[in-house]
C-alpha positions in Angstrom: 46.1 260.2 92.9 46.6 262.4 89.9 43.7 263.6 87.7 42.3 260.3 86.4 41.1 262.0 83.3 44.3 263.8 82.3 46.0 262.4 79.2 48.9 264.7 79.8 49.4 263.3 83.3 49.3 259.7 82.1 51.8 260.6 79.4 54.1 262.3 81.9 53.9 259.2 84.2 55.0 256.9 81.4 57.7 259.4 80.4 59.0 259.4 84.0 58.9 255.6 84.0 61.0 255.6 80.7 63.4 258.1 82.2 63.8 256.2 85.5 64.7 253.0 83.7 66.7 254.6 81.0 64.6 253.0 78.2 66.2 255.3 75.5 69.7 254.4 76.6 69.1 250.6 76.8 66.9 250.1 73.7 63.7 250.0 75.6 62.2 252.3 73.1 63.0 250.1 70.1 59.7 249.7 68.2 60.2 246.1 67.2 60.7 245.2 70.9 57.7 247.4 71.9 55.5 245.6 69.3 56.5 242.3 70.7 55.6 243.5 74.2 52.2 244.7 73.0 51.5 241.4 71.3 52.4 239.7 74.6 50.0 241.9 76.5 47.2 241.4 73.9 47.7 237.7 74.5 47.2 238.2 78.2 44.0 240.2 77.5 42.8 237.4 75.3 43.5 234.8 78.1 41.6 236.9 80.5 38.5 236.9 78.2 38.8 233.3 77.0 39.5 231.9 80.4 36.9 233.9 82.3 39.3 235.7 84.5 38.2 238.6 86.7 37.5 242.1 85.5 40.3 243.3 87.8 42.7 241.0 85.9 41.3 242.2 82.6 41.6 245.8 83.6 45.2 245.4 84.7 46.2 243.8 81.4 44.4 246.5 79.4 46.3 249.1 81.5 49.5 247.4 80.6 48.7 247.7 76.9 47.7 251.4 77.3 51.0 252.1 79.1 52.9 250.4 76.2 50.9 252.4 73.6 51.7 255.6 75.4 55.3 254.6 75.6 55.3 253.8 71.9 54.1 257.3 71.2 57.0 258.6 73.3 59.5 256.3 71.6 58.3 257.2 68.1 57.9 260.8 69.0 54.3 261.3 67.8 51.3 262.8 69.6 49.0 259.9 70.4 46.3 262.3 71.7 46.2 264.1 68.3 46.3 260.8 66.4 43.4 259.4 68.5 41.2 262.4 67.7 42.1 262.4 64.1 41.2 258.7 63.8 38.0 259.2 65.8 37.0 261.9 63.2 37.6 259.4 60.4 35.7 256.6 62.2 32.7 258.9 62.8 32.2 259.4 59.1 32.2 255.7 58.3 29.2 253.5 57.9 28.6 250.2 59.7 27.7 246.8 58.4 26.6 243.6 59.9 29.0 240.9 58.9 28.3 237.3 60.1 26.0 238.7 62.8 28.5 241.2 64.2 28.7 244.9 63.7 31.7 246.3 61.8 32.7 249.9 61.2 35.4 249.9 58.6 36.5 251.6 55.4 34.6 249.1 53.2 36.5 250.5 50.2 35.1 254.0 50.7 37.2 257.0 49.6 39.9 258.1 52.0 39.0 261.8 52.2 
């Protein structure tokens, strides 16, 4: 097993998967198609939660979504690792609020600095 904590190795594994199946050649990197696949996977995650399926099933569906997210970064040619940390920095500066008994961390109309 590769280094389970290595983003670079996960990204490389997805790139190899794309290359092996010639995604770029056969429109497998089309973003509209990829969004549809991600929506399908999110539905499967929802079914796991709402139907009380096992953690193993939930983790597999979450992994499918992560693979699609990594593949989308490859297809759109952006650095998801960099985008993640940039977004975490933004989120860390945001306040939280209780809305209908649930915690939310959002922009809440604050400045976008």
